[in-house]
C-alpha positions as a Markdown table, in Angstrom:
| # | Residue | x | y | z |
|---|---|---|---|---|
| 1 | Met | -94.0 | 4.1 | -40.3 |
| 2 | Pro | -91.9 | 7.2 | -40.7 |
| 3 | Ser | -89.5 | 7.4 | -43.6 |
| 4 | Glu | -85.9 | 8.5 | -43.1 |
| 5 | Pro | -85.3 | 12.1 | -44.3 |
| 6 | Thr | -83.1 | 12.4 | -47.4 |
| 7 | Pro | -80.0 | 14.5 | -47.0 |
| 8 | Thr | -80.1 | 17.8 | -48.9 |
| 9 | Gly | -77.0 | 19.9 | -49.5 |
| 10 | Pro | -73.4 | 19.3 | -48.7 |
| 11 | Leu | -72.2 | 17.3 | -45.7 |
| 12 | Pro | -71.4 | 19.0 | -42.4 |
| 13 | Pro | -67.7 | 19.8 | -42.0 |
| 14 | Glu | -67.2 | 17.3 | -39.2 |
| 15 | Leu | -68.7 | 14.5 | -41.4 |
| 16 | Arg | -66.4 | 15.4 | -44.3 |
| 17 | Phe | -63.4 | 15.3 | -42.0 |
| 18 | Ile | -64.4 | 11.9 | -40.7 |
| 19 | Lys | -64.9 | 10.7 | -44.3 |
| 20 | Arg | -61.4 | 11.8 | -45.2 |
| 21 | Leu | -59.9 | 10.2 | -42.2 |
| 22 | Val | -61.6 | 6.8 | -43.0 |
| 23 | Thr | -60.5 | 7.1 | -46.7 |
| 24 | Val | -56.8 | 7.8 | -45.6 |
| 25 | Leu | -56.9 | 5.0 | -43.0 |
| 26 | Thr | -58.2 | 2.6 | -45.7 |
| 27 | Ala | -55.5 | 3.6 | -48.1 |
| 28 | Thr | -52.8 | 3.3 | -45.5 |
| 29 | Met | -54.0 | -0.2 | -44.5 |
| 30 | Ile | -54.1 | -1.4 | -48.1 |
| 31 | Ala | -50.6 | 0.0 | -48.7 |
| 32 | Gly | -49.3 | -1.7 | -45.5 |
| 33 | Leu | -51.0 | -5.0 | -46.4 |
| 34 | Leu | -49.5 | -4.9 | -50.0 |
| 35 | Thr | -46.1 | -4.1 | -48.5 |
| 36 | Ile | -46.2 | -7.1 | -46.2 |
| 37 | Val | -47.3 | -9.4 | -49.0 |
| 38 | Val | -44.6 | -8.2 | -51.3 |
| 39 | Leu | -41.9 | -8.6 | -48.6 |
| 40 | Leu | -43.1 | -12.1 | -47.8 |
| 41 | Val | -43.0 | -13.0 | -51.5 |
| 42 | Ile | -39.5 | -11.6 | -51.8 |
| 43 | Arg | -38.3 | -13.4 | -48.7 |
| 44 | Ile | -39.8 | -16.8 | -49.7 |
| 45 | Ala | -38.6 | -16.5 | -53.2 |
| 46 | Ala | -35.0 | -15.6 | -52.2 |
| 47 | Pro | -32.5 | -18.3 | -52.6 |
| 48 | Thr | -31.8 | -20.1 | -49.3 |
| 49 | Thr | -28.3 | -20.1 | -47.9 |
| 50 | Lys | -26.6 | -23.4 | -47.6 |
| 51 | Leu | -26.5 | -24.7 | -44.0 |
| 52 | Pro | -23.1 | -25.8 | -42.6 |
| 53 | Thr | -22.5 | -29.5 | -42.6 |
| 54 | Leu | -21.5 | -31.5 | -39.5 |
| 55 | Pro | -18.0 | -32.9 | -39.9 |
| 56 | Ala | -18.2 | -36.7 | -40.3 |
| 57 | Asp | -15.5 | -37.3 | -37.7 |
| 58 | Ile | -17.5 | -35.9 | -34.8 |
| 59 | Ala | -18.1 | -38.7 | -32.4 |
| 60 | Leu | -20.9 | -38.3 | -29.9 |
| 61 | Pro | -20.9 | -40.2 | -26.6 |
| 62 | Ala | -22.7 | -43.5 | -26.7 |
| 63 | Gly | -26.5 | -43.1 | -26.5 |
| 64 | Ala | -26.4 | -39.2 | -26.8 |
| 65 | Glu | -29.2 | -37.6 | -28.8 |
| 66 | Ile | -28.7 | -34.1 | -30.2 |
| 67 | Thr | -31.3 | -31.5 | -29.1 |
| 68 | Ala | -29.4 | -28.4 | -30.2 |
| 69 | Leu | -26.6 | -27.7 | -32.6 |
| 70 | Thr | -24.8 | -24.4 | -33.0 |
| 71 | Phe | -22.1 | -23.6 | -35.6 |
| 72 | Ala | -19.7 | -20.7 | -34.6 |
| 73 | Glu | -16.4 | -19.6 | -36.0 |
| 74 | Gly | -13.9 | -22.2 | -35.3 |
| 75 | Phe | -16.1 | -24.5 | -33.2 |
| 76 | Ile | -19.3 | -26.4 | -33.0 |
| 77 | Val | -21.6 | -26.6 | -29.9 |
| 78 | Val | -23.8 | -29.7 | -29.4 |
| 79 | Val | -26.4 | -30.0 | -26.6 |
| 80 | Thr | -27.6 | -33.5 | -25.8 |
| 81 | Lys | -31.0 | -34.6 | -24.5 |
| 82 | Thr | -29.4 | -35.1 | -21.0 |
| 83 | Gly | -28.2 | -31.4 | -21.0 |
| 84 | Glu | -24.6 | -32.2 | -21.7 |
| 85 | Val | -22.8 | -29.5 | -23.7 |
| 86 | Leu | -20.1 | -30.7 | -26.1 |
| 87 | Ile | -17.8 | -28.2 | -27.7 |
| 88 | Tyr | -16.0 | -29.5 | -30.8 |
| 89 | Ala | -13.2 | -27.8 | -32.9 |
| 90 | Ala | -14.0 | -27.1 | -36.5 |
| 91 | Asp | -12.1 | -30.3 | -37.5 |
| 92 | Gly | -14.4 | -32.5 | -35.3 |
| 93 | Ser | -12.1 | -33.0 | -32.3 |
| 94 | Leu | -13.7 | -32.7 | -28.8 |
| 95 | Arg | -12.5 | -29.5 | -27.1 |
| 96 | Gln | -14.6 | -29.5 | -24.0 |
| 97 | Ser | -17.5 | -31.3 | -22.3 |
| 98 | Leu | -19.8 | -29.6 | -19.8 |
| 99 | Lys | -22.2 | -31.8 | -17.8 |
| 100 | Pro | -25.2 | -30.4 | -16.0 |
């Protein structure tokens, strides 16, 4: 069984270039991974903003189930399971109702 030859002398220039490329790529990937981990930790540890509350005097139609709720400046949009869109003023009074 033939044995593998042992390298003697410096590496060929092409091989040194590839070795540098692999080293730079490895360092870049490690730096990118560390950046992602740090950003995730910062984002998760950041205090959460308080969600707006639904006014107590909003009256949904009988049997309506909310599937989507959007808070905008001056009004609240509620989408029901049947596809009906209810637009309420900030004080809870119904402004408009759109049926599918």
